[in-house]
C-alpha positions, 0 to 999 in steps of 0.5 A: 643807243646810238653808234656815235660816241660822246667824244664824236659829239664833242669833236663836233662841237669843238670844231664848230668853233674853228675857222675855216682855212686861212681864218684866224687860229683859235686857242684850245683854251678859247675852245675849252671856255666856249664848250666847257670841255676840259682843256687837256681832253680837248688838246688830245682830241685836236691832236687826233683830228690833226693826225687825220687832217681835219684841223691844222694846229700851229704852236707859238705866237699867232699859233692856234687851231683852224680847220684843214678843210672848209666846214661845208666839206667836213661831214659828221661821218668824217669826224666820227670816223677820225674820233671812233675809227671805222668800227663805229659803223659795224657795232651791234645794237645788243653789244655782241662782239661776234654779231655779223651777217653770218652770225646774226643776233636777233636785232641784226637785220633791223640794226643794220638797216638803221646803221646804214641810214644813220651813216647816209644822214651823217654823210649829208650833214656838214660841219657848216650846218652845225656851226650855223645851228650853234650861232643861232643858239649861241646865247644859251650855249655860251651861258652854259660854258661860262663860270658861274657868277658869285651872287651877292648875298641876300639881306636876311629877314628878321628872325622869328621870335624863337620858341622857349628853348634852352640855349645850345651848349658849346662842346667842352673842347670849344669852352677850353679853346675859349678859356685859352684865348 
């Protein structure tokens, strides 16, 4: 049970495909092809990230999306907060809505310390580190995002001699259709 949502993970991967400010803008459709995320979902996420100033989006000719800050300045904590809001840092491990220091669930003390540790780690990990990791593992990542190739049909092996079975009967409707043709 991690405090980050799947949407935050998607945002991190999508942003790792974008160039730093001043770089060539990337089309949302290209990010969708690289990551395998649906384009409409990705468009909404990019809009949300642009609203908080993590990406810049430009429409029209020579348009696309670039990072608003250098990748080394964007931390995973900033992305998670942009996507999930600040509430993700205070969620109860057991899912209780009213879990706090004043009304602590049995796992509160443990989870509070772990949440603080996770938060510190996310502040220390930059988007540049994620981008570098993704570039090193790109061979299998891109293969996952590409559409499946249609395989050529394999030549059929010679059929084994059939056991003595009666030939399959056609249904009455198929016989009638055959006579009409």
